[in-house]
TORKOL-4160 file (C-alpha; in steps of 0.2 Angstrom, whole numbers, padded with zeros to 4 digits, m for minus):
260
<pt num="1" X="0000" Y="0000" Z="0000"/>
<pt num="2" X="0006" Y="0018" Z="m0004"/>
<pt num="3" X="m0003" Y="0033" Z="0003"/>
<pt num="4" X="0004" Y="0050" Z="m0003"/>
<pt num="5" X="0000" Y="0061" Z="0012"/>
<pt num="6" X="0006" Y="0078" Z="0004"/>
<pt num="7" X="m0002" Y="0083" Z="m0012"/>
<pt num="8" X="m0010" Y="0099" Z="m0019"/>
<pt num="9" X="m0023" Y="0101" Z="m0032"/>
<pt num="10" X="m0031" Y="0116" Z="m0039"/>
<pt num="11" X="m0046" Y="0120" Z="m0050"/>
<pt num="12" X="m0042" Y="0120" Z="m0069"/>
<pt num="13" X="m0044" Y="0139" Z="m0071"/>
<pt num="14" X="m0031" Y="0144" Z="m0059"/>
<pt num="15" X="m0020" Y="0128" Z="m0059"/>
<pt num="16" X="m0006" Y="0135" Z="m0070"/>
<pt num="17" X="m0006" Y="0151" Z="m0061"/>
<pt num="18" X="m0005" Y="0143" Z="m0044"/>
<pt num="19" X="0009" Y="0131" Z="m0050"/>
<pt num="20" X="0019" Y="0146" Z="m0056"/>
<pt num="21" X="0017" Y="0156" Z="m0040"/>
<pt num="22" X="0024" Y="0140" Z="m0031"/>
<pt num="23" X="0039" Y="0140" Z="m0043"/>
<pt num="24" X="0042" Y="0159" Z="m0040"/>
<pt num="25" X="0040" Y="0158" Z="m0021"/>
<pt num="26" X="0053" Y="0143" Z="m0020"/>
<pt num="27" X="0064" Y="0148" Z="m0035"/>
<pt num="28" X="0062" Y="0130" Z="m0041"/>
<pt num="29" X="0055" Y="0121" Z="m0055"/>
<pt num="30" X="0038" Y="0114" Z="m0053"/>
<pt num="31" X="0035" Y="0098" Z="m0063"/>
<pt num="32" X="0015" Y="0099" Z="m0065"/>
<pt num="33" X="0001" Y="0111" Z="m0064"/>
<pt num="34" X="m0008" Y="0103" Z="m0050"/>
<pt num="35" X="m0022" Y="0096" Z="m0061"/>
<pt num="36" X="m0032" Y="0081" Z="m0054"/>
<pt num="37" X="m0029" Y="0071" Z="m0069"/>
<pt num="38" X="m0010" Y="0074" Z="m0068"/>
<pt num="39" X="m0010" Y="0069" Z="m0050"/>
<pt num="40" X="m0018" Y="0053" Z="m0054"/>
<pt num="41" X="m0007" Y="0050" Z="m0069"/>
<pt num="42" X="0009" Y="0053" Z="m0059"/>
<pt num="43" X="0004" Y="0043" Z="m0044"/>
<pt num="44" X="m0001" Y="0028" Z="m0055"/>
<pt num="45" X="0017" Y="0026" Z="m0060"/>
<pt num="46" X="0021" Y="0020" Z="m0043"/>
<pt num="47" X="0004" Y="0012" Z="m0038"/>
<pt num="48" X="m0002" Y="0025" Z="m0026"/>
<pt num="49" X="m0018" Y="0019" Z="m0018"/>
<pt num="50" X="m0024" Y="0035" Z="m0008"/>
<pt num="51" X="m0019" Y="0053" Z="m0009"/>
<pt num="52" X="m0021" Y="0066" Z="0005"/>
<pt num="53" X="m0026" Y="0082" Z="m0005"/>
<pt num="54" X="m0025" Y="0099" Z="0001"/>
<pt num="55" X="m0022" Y="0118" Z="m0002"/>
<pt num="56" X="m0019" Y="0133" Z="0009"/>
<pt num="57" X="m0030" Y="0148" Z="0009"/>
<pt num="58" X="m0018" Y="0163" Z="0007"/>
<pt num="59" X="m0033" Y="0175" Z="0012"/>
<pt num="60" X="m0048" Y="0172" Z="0023"/>
<pt num="61" X="m0059" Y="0175" Z="0008"/>
<pt num="62" X="m0052" Y="0159" Z="0000"/>
<pt num="63" X="m0056" Y="0147" Z="0014"/>
<pt num="64" X="m0074" Y="0142" Z="0010"/>
<pt num="65" X="m0071" Y="0140" Z="m0009"/>
<pt num="66" X="m0055" Y="0130" Z="m0006"/>
<pt num="67" X="m0064" Y="0118" Z="0006"/>
<pt num="68" X="m0079" Y="0117" Z="m0006"/>
<pt num="69" X="m0067" Y="0112" Z="m0020"/>
<pt num="70" X="m0057" Y="0099" Z="m0010"/>
<pt num="71" X="m0073" Y="0091" Z="m0004"/>
<pt num="72" X="m0080" Y="0090" Z="m0022"/>
<pt num="73" X="m0064" Y="0081" Z="m0028"/>
<pt num="74" X="m0065" Y="0069" Z="m0013"/>
<pt num="75" X="m0083" Y="0065" Z="m0018"/>
<pt num="76" X="m0078" Y="0063" Z="m0036"/>
<pt num="77" X="m0062" Y="0052" Z="m0033"/>
<pt num="78" X="m0062" Y="0038" Z="m0021"/>
<pt num="79" X="m0043" Y="0038" Z="m0020"/>
<pt num="80" X="m0044" Y="0055" Z="m0012"/>
<pt num="81" X="m0044" Y="0060" Z="0006"/>
<pt num="82" X="m0047" Y="0078" Z="0009"/>
<pt num="83" X="m0039" Y="0091" Z="0021"/>
<pt num="84" X="m0047" Y="0108" Z="0022"/>
<pt num="85" X="m0040" Y="0124" Z="0026"/>
<pt num="86" X="m0042" Y="0138" Z="0038"/>
<pt num="87" X="m0035" Y="0156" Z="0039"/>
<pt num="88" X="m0031" Y="0166" Z="0055"/>
<pt num="89" X="m0041" Y="0180" Z="0049"/>
<pt num="90" X="m0057" Y="0170" Z="0046"/>
<pt num="91" X="m0069" Y="0176" Z="0059"/>
<pt num="92" X="m0082" Y="0162" Z="0061"/>
<pt num="93" X="m0069" Y="0148" Z="0062"/>
<pt num="94" X="m0078" Y="0136" Z="0073"/>
<pt num="95" X="m0093" Y="0135" Z="0061"/>
<pt num="96" X="m0081" Y="0133" Z="0046"/>
<pt num="97" X="m0071" Y="0119" Z="0054"/>
<pt num="98" X="m0087" Y="0110" Z="0058"/>
<pt num="99" X="m0093" Y="0113" Z="0041"/>
<pt num="100" X="m0077" Y="0106" Z="0033"/>
<pt num="101" X="m0078" Y="0091" Z="0044"/>
<pt num="102" X="m0097" Y="0088" Z="0039"/>
<pt num="103" X="m0091" Y="0089" Z="0021"/>
<pt num="104" X="m0080" Y="0074" Z="0025"/>
<pt num="105" X="m0063" Y="0083" Z="0026"/>
<pt num="106" X="m0052" Y="0074" Z="0038"/>
<pt num="107" X="m0040" Y="0088" Z="0044"/>
<pt num="108" X="m0033" Y="0106" Z="0041"/>
<pt num="109" X="m0019" Y="0112" Z="0031"/>
<pt num="110" X="m0009" Y="0128" Z="0036"/>
<pt num="111" X="0005" Y="0136" Z="0027"/>
<pt num="112" X="0011" Y="0150" Z="0039"/>
<pt num="113" X="0023" Y="0157" Z="0026"/>
<pt num="114" X="0010" Y="0160" Z="0013"/>
<pt num="115" X="m0003" Y="0165" Z="0027"/>
<pt num="116" X="0009" Y="0176" Z="0036"/>
<pt num="117" X="0007" Y="0171" Z="0054"/>
<pt num="118" X="0019" Y="0163" Z="0066"/>
<pt num="119" X="0014" Y="0145" Z="0070"/>
<pt num="120" X="0014" Y="0147" Z="0088"/>
<pt num="121" X="0006" Y="0164" Z="0090"/>
<pt num="122" X="m0007" Y="0166" Z="0104"/>
<pt num="123" X="m0020" Y="0171" Z="0091"/>
<pt num="124" X="m0020" Y="0153" Z="0084"/>
<pt num="125" X="m0023" Y="0145" Z="0100"/>
<pt num="126" X="m0042" Y="0145" Z="0099"/>
<pt num="127" X="m0041" Y="0138" Z="0082"/>
<pt num="128" X="m0029" Y="0124" Z="0087"/>
<pt num="129" X="m0040" Y="0120" Z="0102"/>
<pt num="130" X="m0055" Y="0119" Z="0091"/>
<pt num="131" X="m0046" Y="0107" Z="0079"/>
<pt num="132" X="m0040" Y="0096" Z="0094"/>
<pt num="133" X="m0058" Y="0095" Z="0101"/>
<pt num="134" X="m0065" Y="0091" Z="0084"/>
<pt num="135" X="m0051" Y="0078" Z="0081"/>
<pt num="136" X="m0045" Y="0086" Z="0066"/>
<pt num="137" X="m0027" Y="0084" Z="0063"/>
<pt num="138" X="m0017" Y="0098" Z="0056"/>
<pt num="139" X="m0003" Y="0098" Z="0044"/>
<pt num="140" X="0009" Y="0112" Z="0043"/>
<pt num="141" X="0021" Y="0117" Z="0030"/>
<pt num="142" X="0036" Y="0117" Z="0042"/>
<pt num="143" X="0052" Y="0127" Z="0041"/>
<pt num="144" X="0061" Y="0138" Z="0028"/>
<pt num="145" X="0077" Y="0147" Z="0033"/>
<pt num="146" X="0071" Y="0162" Z="0024"/>
<pt num="147" X="0057" Y="0165" Z="0036"/>
<pt num="148" X="0052" Y="0165" Z="0054"/>
<pt num="149" X="0034" Y="0158" Z="0053"/>
<pt num="150" X="0035" Y="0139" Z="0054"/>
<pt num="151" X="0052" Y="0135" Z="0060"/>
<pt num="152" X="0054" Y="0119" Z="0071"/>
<pt num="153" X="0056" Y="0129" Z="0087"/>
<pt num="154" X="0039" Y="0137" Z="0084"/>
<pt num="155" X="0030" Y="0120" Z="0080"/>
<pt num="156" X="0038" Y="0113" Z="0096"/>
<pt num="157" X="0030" Y="0127" Z="0105"/>
<pt num="158" X="0013" Y="0123" Z="0097"/>
<pt num="159" X="0015" Y="0105" Z="0103"/>
<pt num="160" X="0019" Y="0110" Z="0121"/>
<pt num="161" X="0004" Y="0122" Z="0121"/>
<pt num="162" X="m0008" Y="0109" Z="0113"/>
<pt num="163" X="m0003" Y="0091" Z="0119"/>
<pt num="164" X="m0020" Y="0084" Z="0112"/>
<pt num="165" X="m0018" Y="0091" Z="0094"/>
<pt num="166" X="m0012" Y="0079" Z="0081"/>
<pt num="167" X="0002" Y="0088" Z="0071"/>
<pt num="168" X="0010" Y="0083" Z="0055"/>
<pt num="169" X="0026" Y="0094" Z="0052"/>
<pt num="170" X="0029" Y="0092" Z="0033"/>
<pt num="171" X="0047" Y="0091" Z="0025"/>
<pt num="172" X="0055" Y="0081" Z="0039"/>
<pt num="173" X="0049" Y="0094" Z="0052"/>
<pt num="174" X="0058" Y="0109" Z="0044"/>
<pt num="175" X="0061" Y="0113" Z="0025"/>
<pt num="176" X="0080" Y="0118" Z="0024"/>
<pt num="177" X="0080" Y="0119" Z="0043"/>
<pt num="178" X="0083" Y="0101" Z="0047"/>
<pt num="179" X="0097" Y="0103" Z="0060"/>
<pt num="180" X="0084" Y="0113" Z="0070"/>
<pt num="181" X="0071" Y="0099" Z="0066"/>
<pt num="182" X="0083" Y="0087" Z="0075"/>
<pt num="183" X="0086" Y="0100" Z="0089"/>
<pt num="184" X="0067" Y="0104" Z="0093"/>
<pt num="185" X="0056" Y="0090" Z="0086"/>
<pt num="186" X="0066" Y="0074" Z="0085"/>
<pt num="187" X="0057" Y="0061" Z="0096"/>
<pt num="188" X="0042" Y="0072" Z="0100"/>
<pt num="189" X="0024" Y="0068" Z="0098"/>
<pt num="190" X="0023" Y="0074" Z="0080"/>
<pt num="191" X="0023" Y="0066" Z="0062"/>
<pt num="192" X="0035" Y="0071" Z="0049"/>
<pt num="193" X="0032" Y="0068" Z="0030"/>
<pt num="194" X="0045" Y="0065" Z="0017"/>
<pt num="195" X="0039" Y="0078" Z="0004"/>
<pt num="196" X="0051" Y="0091" Z="m0004"/>
<pt num="197" X="0066" Y="0085" Z="0007"/>
<pt num="198" X="0075" Y="0069" Z="m0001"/>
<pt num="199" X="0081" Y="0080" Z="m0016"/>
<pt num="200" X="0091" Y="0090" Z="m0004"/>
<pt num="201" X="0093" Y="0083" Z="0013"/>
<pt num="202" X="0108" Y="0070" Z="0013"/>
<pt num="203" X="0100" Y="0053" Z="0013"/>
<pt num="204" X="0111" Y="0047" Z="0027"/>
<pt num="205" X="0105" Y="0061" Z="0038"/>
<pt num="206" X="0087" Y="0058" Z="0033"/>
<pt num="207" X="0089" Y="0039" Z="0038"/>
<pt num="208" X="0096" Y="0045" Z="0054"/>
<pt num="209" X="0082" Y="0056" Z="0058"/>
<pt num="210" X="0070" Y="0042" Z="0054"/>
<pt num="211" X="0079" Y="0030" Z="0066"/>
<pt num="212" X="0079" Y="0043" Z="0080"/>
<pt num="213" X="0062" Y="0050" Z="0078"/>
<pt num="214" X="0053" Y="0033" Z="0076"/>
<pt num="215" X="0048" Y="0027" Z="0059"/>
<pt num="216" X="0030" Y="0025" Z="0065"/>
<pt num="217" X="0029" Y="0044" Z="0064"/>
<pt num="218" X="0035" Y="0046" Z="0046"/>
<pt num="219" X="0023" Y="0048" Z="0032"/>
<pt num="220" X="0027" Y="0047" Z="0013"/>
<pt num="221" X="0023" Y="0063" Z="0003"/>
<pt num="222" X="0027" Y="0069" Z="m0014"/>
<pt num="223" X="0022" Y="0087" Z="m0013"/>
<pt num="224" X="0014" Y="0086" Z="m0030"/>
<pt num="225" X="0014" Y="0096" Z="m0041"/>
<pt num="226" X="0032" Y="0101" Z="m0037"/>
<pt num="227" X="0039" Y="0083" Z="m0040"/>
<pt num="228" X="0035" Y="0067" Z="m0050"/>
<pt num="229" X="0030" Y="0052" Z="m0040"/>
<pt num="230" X="0043" Y="0040" Z="m0048"/>
<pt num="231" X="0057" Y="0052" Z="m0044"/>
<pt num="232" X="0051" Y="0054" Z="m0026"/>
<pt num="233" X="0049" Y="0035" Z="m0024"/>
<pt num="234" X="0067" Y="0032" Z="m0031"/>
<pt num="235" X="0074" Y="0044" Z="m0018"/>
<pt num="236" X="0064" Y="0036" Z="m0005"/>
<pt num="237" X="0070" Y="0019" Z="m0009"/>
<pt num="238" X="0088" Y="0025" Z="m0007"/>
<pt num="239" X="0086" Y="0027" Z="0012"/>
<pt num="240" X="0095" Y="0016" Z="0023"/>
<pt num="241" X="0080" Y="0008" Z="0032"/>
<pt num="242" X="0072" Y="m0009" Z="0034"/>
<pt num="243" X="0059" Y="m0017" Z="0023"/>
<pt num="244" X="0047" Y="m0015" Z="0038"/>
<pt num="245" X="0051" Y="0003" Z="0040"/>
<pt num="246" X="0049" Y="0006" Z="0022"/>
<pt num="247" X="0032" Y="m0002" Z="0021"/>
<pt num="248" X="0026" Y="0008" Z="0037"/>
<pt num="249" X="0031" Y="0025" Z="0030"/>
<pt num="250" X="0024" Y="0021" Z="0012"/>
<pt num="251" X="0007" Y="0018" Z="0018"/>
<pt num="252" X="0004" Y="0009" Z="0035"/>
<pt num="253" X="0007" Y="0024" Z="0046"/>
<pt num="254" X="m0004" Y="0035" Z="0036"/>
<pt num="255" X="m0018" Y="0021" Z="0036"/>
<pt num="256" X="m0017" Y="0020" Z="0054"/>
<pt num="257" X="m0018" Y="0039" Z="0056"/>
<pt num="258" X="m0032" Y="0041" Z="0043"/>
<pt num="259" X="m0042" Y="0026" Z="0049"/>
<pt num="260" X="m0042" Y="0018" Z="0032"/>
């Protein structure tokens, strides 16, 4: 079983624009445009069974339309498991979190760099508490040495303040801040995903982080549309891990977390 825990999809009319914005933000090539059919085709090359699909609202006004779009795609594609989004400036957050849960969405995506808030700011506590009470896991875009929004130390502070909140810290706990991920998050009660990491983080260090953090808390993710699934699996298969660990990371851990 392969479950890709980190994918982004966009409506056809904005997909190319959204992909270009990502490429510009990270000053990196993006392989695809984020269309549903592209995701399914790319994932089929490695036999992906399920995809966790999500997108982050860069403004409060986008929250409802993004949640509606993700829910519509989940309804159309049995392979999809949807995570909704929330924005710190969205006023009626409790009602929208309940609505997205009623739509069948299973968690909430935050991208602090896009949304321009510090992950551990006090204003977010009420939203995190609501997610915890509703049993909605959250996935953070974690880290980026260019910014001070979602670094590993801030996510560690979120974990301290909200011990009942299930948190996935993408990109091995901190994109381009893996030393800090080791310092602040390794071994903590937080999931990591492998997305947008194995192309840059030395594989021996990634393997070490898996061993020390606990393979049960690692999730496979492609970060589609940035990367092609075949390339991501090839990188993943070069890690120095056991077959048991490999199977768990590729799908078993996600299946347990998602209840599928």
